PDB file of N, CA, C and O in Angstrom:
ATOM      1  N   UNK A   1     -21.982 -21.227  -1.713  1.00  0.00           N
ATOM      2  CA  UNK A   1     -20.790 -20.292  -1.539  1.00  0.00           C
ATOM      3  C   UNK A   1     -20.142 -19.939  -2.892  1.00  0.00           C
ATOM      4  O   UNK A   1     -19.677 -18.811  -3.055  1.00  0.00           O
ATOM      5  N   UNK A   2     -20.101 -20.803  -3.799  1.00  0.00           N
ATOM      6  CA  UNK A   2     -19.598 -20.855  -5.064  1.00  0.00           C
ATOM      7  C   UNK A   2     -20.267 -19.483  -5.571  1.00  0.00           C
ATOM      8  O   UNK A   2     -19.696 -18.403  -5.723  1.00  0.00           O
ATOM      9  N   UNK A   3     -21.667 -19.804  -5.805  1.00  0.00           N
ATOM     10  CA  UNK A   3     -22.902 -19.395  -6.390  1.00  0.00           C
ATOM     11  C   UNK A   3     -22.219 -17.408  -6.612  1.00  0.00           C
ATOM     12  O   UNK A   3     -22.028 -16.591  -7.513  1.00  0.00           O
ATOM     13  N   UNK A   4     -22.025 -17.589  -4.263  1.00  0.00           N
ATOM     14  CA  UNK A   4     -22.494 -16.213  -4.555  1.00  0.00           C
ATOM     15  C   UNK A   4     -21.131 -15.278  -5.184  1.00  0.00           C
ATOM     16  O   UNK A   4     -21.161 -14.194  -5.768  1.00  0.00           O
ATOM     17  N   UNK A   5     -19.843 -16.224  -4.787  1.00  0.00           N
ATOM     18  CA  UNK A   5     -18.905 -15.630  -5.296  1.00  0.00           C
ATOM     19  C   UNK A   5     -18.780 -15.056  -7.135  1.00  0.00           C
ATOM     20  O   UNK A   5     -18.281 -14.115  -7.753  1.00  0.00           O
ATOM     21  N   UNK A   6     -19.432 -16.074  -7.378  1.00  0.00           N
ATOM     22  CA  UNK A   6     -20.025 -15.624  -8.648  1.00  0.00           C
ATOM     23  C   UNK A   6     -20.356 -14.200  -9.193  1.00  0.00           C
ATOM     24  O   UNK A   6     -19.746 -13.354  -9.848  1.00  0.00           O
ATOM     25  N   UNK A   7     -22.023 -14.349  -8.434  1.00  0.00           N
ATOM     26  CA  UNK A   7     -22.523 -13.238  -8.472  1.00  0.00           C
ATOM     27  C   UNK A   7     -21.570 -11.699  -8.124  1.00  0.00           C
ATOM     28  O   UNK A   7     -21.679 -10.676  -8.800  1.00  0.00           O
ATOM     29  N   UNK A   8     -20.879 -11.820  -7.215  1.00  0.00           N
ATOM     30  CA  UNK A   8     -20.381 -10.947  -6.841  1.00  0.00           C
ATOM     31  C   UNK A   8     -18.874 -10.557  -7.476  1.00  0.00           C
ATOM     32  O   UNK A   8     -18.228  -9.635  -6.979  1.00  0.00           O
ATOM     33  N   UNK A   9     -18.381 -11.313  -8.584  1.00  0.00           N
ATOM     34  CA  UNK A   9     -18.048 -11.384  -9.555  1.00  0.00           C
ATOM     35  C   UNK A   9     -18.548 -10.507 -10.668  1.00  0.00           C
ATOM     36  O   UNK A   9     -17.977  -9.488 -11.057  1.00  0.00           O
ATOM     37  N   UNK A  10     -19.728 -11.025 -11.170  1.00  0.00           N
ATOM     38  CA  UNK A  10     -20.552 -10.308 -11.986  1.00  0.00           C
ATOM     39  C   UNK A  10     -20.625  -8.744 -12.205  1.00  0.00           C
ATOM     40  O   UNK A  10     -20.416  -7.899 -13.076  1.00  0.00           O
ATOM     41  N   UNK A  11     -21.148  -8.896 -10.575  1.00  0.00           N
ATOM     42  CA  UNK A  11     -21.221  -7.467 -10.109  1.00  0.00           C
ATOM     43  C   UNK A  11     -20.513  -6.769 -10.237  1.00  0.00           C
ATOM     44  O   UNK A  11     -20.758  -5.691 -10.778  1.00  0.00           O
ATOM     45  N   UNK A  12     -19.172  -7.154  -9.720  1.00  0.00           N
ATOM     46  CA  UNK A  12     -17.631  -6.260 -10.241  1.00  0.00           C
ATOM     47  C   UNK A  12     -17.464  -5.895 -11.304  1.00  0.00           C
ATOM     48  O   UNK A  12     -17.108  -4.743 -11.553  1.00  0.00           O
ATOM     49  N   UNK A  13     -17.688  -6.827 -12.225  1.00  0.00           N
ATOM     50  CA  UNK A  13     -17.469  -6.483 -13.770  1.00  0.00           C
ATOM     51  C   UNK A  13     -18.397  -5.748 -14.415  1.00  0.00           C
ATOM     52  O   UNK A  13     -18.224  -5.305 -15.551  1.00  0.00           O
ATOM     53  N   UNK A  14     -19.688  -5.534 -13.559  1.00  0.00           N
ATOM     54  CA  UNK A  14     -20.446  -4.745 -14.328  1.00  0.00           C
ATOM     55  C   UNK A  14     -20.667  -3.353 -13.983  1.00  0.00           C
ATOM     56  O   UNK A  14     -21.280  -2.463 -14.572  1.00  0.00           O
ATOM     57  N   UNK A  15     -19.882  -3.380 -12.648  1.00  0.00           N
ATOM     58  CA  UNK A  15     -19.843  -2.033 -12.105  1.00  0.00           C
ATOM     59  C   UNK A  15     -18.260  -1.254 -12.874  1.00  0.00           C
ATOM     60  O   UNK A  15     -18.233  -0.085 -13.259  1.00  0.00           O
ATOM     61  N   UNK A  16     -17.125  -2.164 -12.953  1.00  0.00           N
ATOM     62  CA  UNK A  16     -16.126  -1.344 -13.546  1.00  0.00           C
ATOM     63  C   UNK A  16     -16.699  -1.259 -15.014  1.00  0.00           C
ATOM     64  O   UNK A  16     -16.380  -0.077 -15.148  1.00  0.00           O
ATOM     65  N   UNK A  17     -17.239  -1.541 -16.119  1.00  0.00           N
ATOM     66  CA  UNK A  17     -17.917  -1.466 -17.103  1.00  0.00           C
ATOM     67  C   UNK A  17     -18.474  -0.286 -17.461  1.00  0.00           C
ATOM     68  O   UNK A  17     -18.356   0.457 -18.435  1.00  0.00           O
ATOM     69  N   UNK A  18     -19.371  -0.272 -16.048  1.00  0.00           N
ATOM     70  CA  UNK A  18     -20.382   1.230 -15.855  1.00  0.00           C
ATOM     71  C   UNK A  18     -19.420   2.499 -15.557  1.00  0.00           C
ATOM     72  O   UNK A  18     -19.476   3.701 -15.818  1.00  0.00           O
ATOM     73  N   UNK A  19     -18.544   1.682 -14.908  1.00  0.00           N
ATOM     74  CA  UNK A  19     -17.454   3.416 -14.477  1.00  0.00           C
ATOM     75  C   UNK A  19     -16.662   4.050 -15.321  1.00  0.00           C
ATOM     76  O   UNK A  19     -16.425   5.258 -15.278  1.00  0.00           O
ATOM     77  N   UNK A  20     -16.045   2.946 -16.445  1.00  0.00           N
ATOM     78  CA  UNK A  20     -15.514   3.259 -17.472  1.00  0.00           C
ATOM     79  C   UNK A  20     -16.505   3.901 -18.812  1.00  0.00           C
ATOM     80  O   UNK A  20     -16.271   4.737 -19.684  1.00  0.00           O
ATOM     81  N   UNK A  21     -17.512   3.189 -18.534  1.00  0.00           N
ATOM     82  CA  UNK A  21     -18.300   3.944 -20.294  1.00  0.00           C
ATOM     83  C   UNK A  21     -18.903   5.274 -19.503  1.00  0.00           C
ATOM     84  O   UNK A  21     -18.566   6.282 -20.124  1.00  0.00           O
ATOM     85  N   UNK A  22     -19.645   5.572 -18.394  1.00  0.00           N
ATOM     86  CA  UNK A  22     -19.459   6.732 -17.956  1.00  0.00           C
ATOM     87  C   UNK A  22     -18.829   7.611 -17.134  1.00  0.00           C
ATOM     88  O   UNK A  22     -19.465   8.511 -16.584  1.00  0.00           O
ATOM     89  N   UNK A  23     -17.626   7.462 -16.973  1.00  0.00           N
ATOM     90  CA  UNK A  23     -16.793   8.613 -16.761  1.00  0.00           C
ATOM     91  C   UNK A  23     -15.215   7.726 -17.119  1.00  0.00           C
ATOM     92  O   UNK A  23     -14.671   7.154 -16.173  1.00  0.00           O
ATOM     93  N   UNK A  24     -14.745   7.688 -18.128  1.00  0.00           N
ATOM     94  CA  UNK A  24     -13.413   7.020 -18.487  1.00  0.00           C
ATOM     95  C   UNK A  24     -12.125   7.908 -18.197  1.00  0.00           C
ATOM     96  O   UNK A  24     -10.985   7.480 -18.376  1.00  0.00           O
ATOM     97  N   UNK A  25     -12.437   9.288 -17.695  1.00  0.00           N
ATOM     98  CA  UNK A  25     -11.373  10.071 -17.082  1.00  0.00           C
ATOM     99  C   UNK A  25     -11.171   9.956 -16.035  1.00  0.00           C
ATOM    100  O   UNK A  25     -10.036  10.121 -15.588  1.00  0.00           O
ATOM    101  N   UNK A  26     -12.366   9.582 -15.163  1.00  0.00           N
ATOM    102  CA  UNK A  26     -12.130   8.804 -13.915  1.00  0.00           C
ATOM    103  C   UNK A  26     -11.313   7.735 -13.671  1.00  0.00           C
ATOM    104  O   UNK A  26     -10.368   7.489 -12.921  1.00  0.00           O
ATOM    105  N   UNK A  27     -12.112   7.018 -14.741  1.00  0.00           N
ATOM    106  CA  UNK A  27     -11.581   5.671 -14.481  1.00  0.00           C
ATOM    107  C   UNK A  27     -10.233   5.293 -15.002  1.00  0.00           C
ATOM    108  O   UNK A  27      -9.779   4.211 -14.631  1.00  0.00           O
ATOM    109  N   UNK A  28      -9.304   6.282 -16.075  1.00  0.00           N
ATOM    110  CA  UNK A  28      -8.158   6.655 -15.872  1.00  0.00           C
ATOM    111  C   UNK A  28      -6.976   6.732 -15.191  1.00  0.00           C
ATOM    112  O   UNK A  28      -5.824   6.298 -15.208  1.00  0.00           O
ATOM    113  N   UNK A  29      -7.997   7.736 -14.347  1.00  0.00           N
ATOM    114  CA  UNK A  29      -7.085   8.346 -13.074  1.00  0.00           C
ATOM    115  C   UNK A  29      -6.494   7.755 -12.305  1.00  0.00           C
ATOM    116  O   UNK A  29      -5.424   7.960 -11.731  1.00  0.00           O
ATOM    117  N   UNK A  30      -7.815   6.320 -12.261  1.00  0.00           N
ATOM    118  CA  UNK A  30      -7.805   5.521 -10.901  1.00  0.00           C
ATOM    119  C   UNK A  30      -6.792   4.344 -11.245  1.00  0.00           C
ATOM    120  O   UNK A  30      -6.014   3.869 -10.418  1.00  0.00           O
ATOM    121  N   UNK A  31      -6.903   3.915 -12.630  1.00  0.00           N
ATOM    122  CA  UNK A  31      -5.932   2.774 -13.369  1.00  0.00           C
ATOM    123  C   UNK A  31      -4.797   3.508 -12.956  1.00  0.00           C
ATOM    124  O   UNK A  31      -4.073   2.792 -12.265  1.00  0.00           O
ATOM    125  N   UNK A  32      -4.217   4.997 -13.148  1.00  0.00           N
ATOM    126  CA  UNK A  32      -2.864   5.431 -13.291  1.00  0.00           C
ATOM    127  C   UNK A  32      -2.269   5.329 -11.794  1.00  0.00           C
ATOM    128  O   UNK A  32      -1.116   5.026 -11.487  1.00  0.00           O
ATOM    129  N   UNK A  33      -3.397   5.674 -10.897  1.00  0.00           N
ATOM    130  CA  UNK A  33      -2.850   5.800  -9.329  1.00  0.00           C
ATOM    131  C   UNK A  33      -2.688   4.085  -9.067  1.00  0.00           C
ATOM    132  O   UNK A  33      -1.940   3.736  -8.154  1.00  0.00           O
ATOM    133  N   UNK A  34      -3.218   3.297  -9.675  1.00  0.00           N
ATOM    134  CA  UNK A  34      -3.133   1.568  -9.234  1.00  0.00           C
ATOM    135  C   UNK A  34      -1.712   1.314  -9.774  1.00  0.00           C
ATOM    136  O   UNK A  34      -0.961   0.744  -8.982  1.00  0.00           O
ATOM    137  N   UNK A  35      -1.174   1.658 -11.070  1.00  0.00           N
ATOM    138  CA  UNK A  35       0.210   1.340 -11.703  1.00  0.00           C
ATOM    139  C   UNK A  35       0.709   2.308 -11.131  1.00  0.00           C
ATOM    140  O   UNK A  35       1.876   2.336 -11.521  1.00  0.00           O
ATOM    141  N   UNK A  36       0.509   3.273 -10.313  1.00  0.00           N
ATOM    142  CA  UNK A  36       1.567   4.389  -9.755  1.00  0.00           C
ATOM    143  C   UNK A  36       2.200   3.569  -8.543  1.00  0.00           C
ATOM    144  O   UNK A  36       3.417   3.412  -8.450  1.00  0.00           O
ATOM    145  N   UNK A  37       1.216   3.013  -7.543  1.00  0.00           N
ATOM    146  CA  UNK A  37       1.324   2.160  -6.103  1.00  0.00           C
ATOM    147  C   UNK A  37       2.053   1.183  -6.620  1.00  0.00           C
ATOM    148  O   UNK A  37       3.265   1.261  -6.424  1.00  0.00           O
ATOM    149  N   UNK A  38       1.433  -0.191  -7.546  1.00  0.00           N
ATOM    150  CA  UNK A  38       2.433  -0.773  -8.032  1.00  0.00           C
ATOM    151  C   UNK A  38       3.846  -0.413  -8.199  1.00  0.00           C
ATOM    152  O   UNK A  38       4.806  -0.910  -7.611  1.00  0.00           O
ATOM    153  N   UNK A  39       3.843   0.329  -8.903  1.00  0.00           N
ATOM    154  CA  UNK A  39       5.386   0.518  -9.638  1.00  0.00           C
ATOM    155  C   UNK A  39       6.405   1.046  -8.283  1.00  0.00           C
ATOM    156  O   UNK A  39       7.577   0.671  -8.297  1.00  0.00           O
ATOM    157  N   UNK A  40       5.804   2.113  -6.876  1.00  0.00           N
ATOM    158  CA  UNK A  40       6.419   2.295  -5.785  1.00  0.00           C
ATOM    159  C   UNK A  40       6.762   1.154  -5.084  1.00  0.00           C
ATOM    160  O   UNK A  40       7.853   0.929  -4.561  1.00  0.00           O
ATOM    161  N   UNK A  41       5.795   0.452  -5.096  1.00  0.00           N
ATOM    162  CA  UNK A  41       5.937  -1.223  -4.050  1.00  0.00           C
ATOM    163  C   UNK A  41       7.071  -1.728  -4.692  1.00  0.00           C
ATOM    164  O   UNK A  41       7.962  -2.011  -3.892  1.00  0.00           O
ATOM    165  N   UNK A  42       7.366  -1.958  -5.977  1.00  0.00           N
ATOM    166  CA  UNK A  42       8.104  -3.025  -6.707  1.00  0.00           C
ATOM    167  C   UNK A  42       9.497  -1.446  -6.575  1.00  0.00           C
ATOM    168  O   UNK A  42      10.536  -2.051  -6.309  1.00  0.00           O
ATOM    169  N   UNK A  43       9.773  -0.258  -6.631  1.00  0.00           N
ATOM    170  CA  UNK A  43      11.146  -0.004  -6.270  1.00  0.00           C
ATOM    171  C   UNK A  43      11.190   0.172  -4.859  1.00  0.00           C
ATOM    172  O   UNK A  43      12.211   0.765  -4.509  1.00  0.00           O
ATOM    173  N   UNK A  44      10.432  -0.141  -3.941  1.00  0.00           N
ATOM    174  CA  UNK A  44      10.721  -0.496  -2.796  1.00  0.00           C
ATOM    175  C   UNK A  44      11.508  -1.152  -2.057  1.00  0.00           C
ATOM    176  O   UNK A  44      12.386  -0.984  -1.211  1.00  0.00           O
ATOM    177  N   UNK A  45      10.397  -2.760  -3.158  1.00  0.00           N
ATOM    178  CA  UNK A  45      11.654  -3.941  -2.810  1.00  0.00           C
ATOM    179  C   UNK A  45      12.827  -3.856  -3.338  1.00  0.00           C
ATOM    180  O   UNK A  45      13.791  -4.372  -2.773  1.00  0.00           O
ATOM    181  N   UNK A  46      12.924  -3.335  -4.255  1.00  0.00           N
ATOM    182  CA  UNK A  46      14.410  -3.314  -5.225  1.00  0.00           C
ATOM    183  C   UNK A  46      15.243  -2.579  -3.891  1.00  0.00           C
ATOM    184  O   UNK A  46      16.209  -3.141  -3.375  1.00  0.00           O
ATOM    185  N   UNK A  47      14.827  -1.506  -3.509  1.00  0.00           N
ATOM    186  CA  UNK A  47      15.630  -0.833  -2.753  1.00  0.00           C
ATOM    187  C   UNK A  47      15.968  -1.500  -1.471  1.00  0.00           C
ATOM    188  O   UNK A  47      17.170  -1.388  -1.231  1.00  0.00           O
ATOM    189  N   UNK A  48      15.246  -2.217  -0.487  1.00  0.00           N
ATOM    190  CA  UNK A  48      15.642  -2.895   0.115  1.00  0.00           C
ATOM    191  C   UNK A  48      16.397  -4.438  -0.016  1.00  0.00           C
ATOM    192  O   UNK A  48      17.168  -4.997   0.764  1.00  0.00           O
ATOM    193  N   UNK A  49      15.949  -4.793  -1.079  1.00  0.00           N
ATOM    194  CA  UNK A  49      17.028  -5.794  -1.534  1.00  0.00           C
ATOM    195  C   UNK A  49      18.319  -6.067  -1.622  1.00  0.00           C
ATOM    196  O   UNK A  49      19.095  -6.992  -1.380  1.00  0.00           O
ATOM    197  N   UNK A  50      18.319  -4.213  -2.340  1.00  0.00           N
ATOM    198  CA  UNK A  50      19.887  -3.720  -2.587  1.00  0.00           C
ATOM    199  C   UNK A  50      20.544  -3.355  -1.064  1.00  0.00           C
ATOM    200  O   UNK A  50      21.752  -3.454  -0.852  1.00  0.00           O
ATOM    201  N   UNK A  51      19.654  -2.958  -0.128  1.00  0.00           N
ATOM    202  CA  UNK A  51      20.013  -3.004   0.932  1.00  0.00           C
ATOM    203  C   UNK A  51      21.051  -4.124   1.735  1.00  0.00           C
ATOM    204  O   UNK A  51      21.977  -3.873   2.506  1.00  0.00           O
ATOM    205  N   UNK A  52      20.503  -5.542   1.224  1.00  0.00           N
ATOM    206  CA  UNK A  52      20.432  -6.165   2.347  1.00  0.00           C
ATOM    207  C   UNK A  52      21.602  -6.808   1.755  1.00  0.00           C
ATOM    208  O   UNK A  52      22.364  -7.275   2.602  1.00  0.00           O
ATOM    209  N   UNK A  53      21.914  -6.943   0.697  1.00  0.00           N
ATOM    210  CA  UNK A  53      23.427  -7.332  -0.417  1.00  0.00           C
ATOM    211  C   UNK A  53      24.505  -6.655   0.307  1.00  0.00           C
ATOM    212  O   UNK A  53      25.541  -7.233   0.635  1.00  0.00           O
ATOM    213  N   UNK A  54      24.212  -5.224   0.593  1.00  0.00           N
ATOM    214  CA  UNK A  54      25.670  -4.345   0.914  1.00  0.00           C
ATOM    215  C   UNK A  54      26.545  -5.147   2.226  1.00  0.00           C
ATOM    216  O   UNK A  54      27.618  -4.690   2.622  1.00  0.00           O
TER     217      UNK A  54
END
């Protein structure tokens, strides 16, 4: 099982590198979308916590 996880990790790394090299603009868009999602989630948690202490 550990060997399968290692192989899957290597395949994921190769895929990410291939995507970055082949289409850097698309890779940048995906990273931006990811960070926007994280930012929105953090804002939502902050608003929720703020409402709890009111």
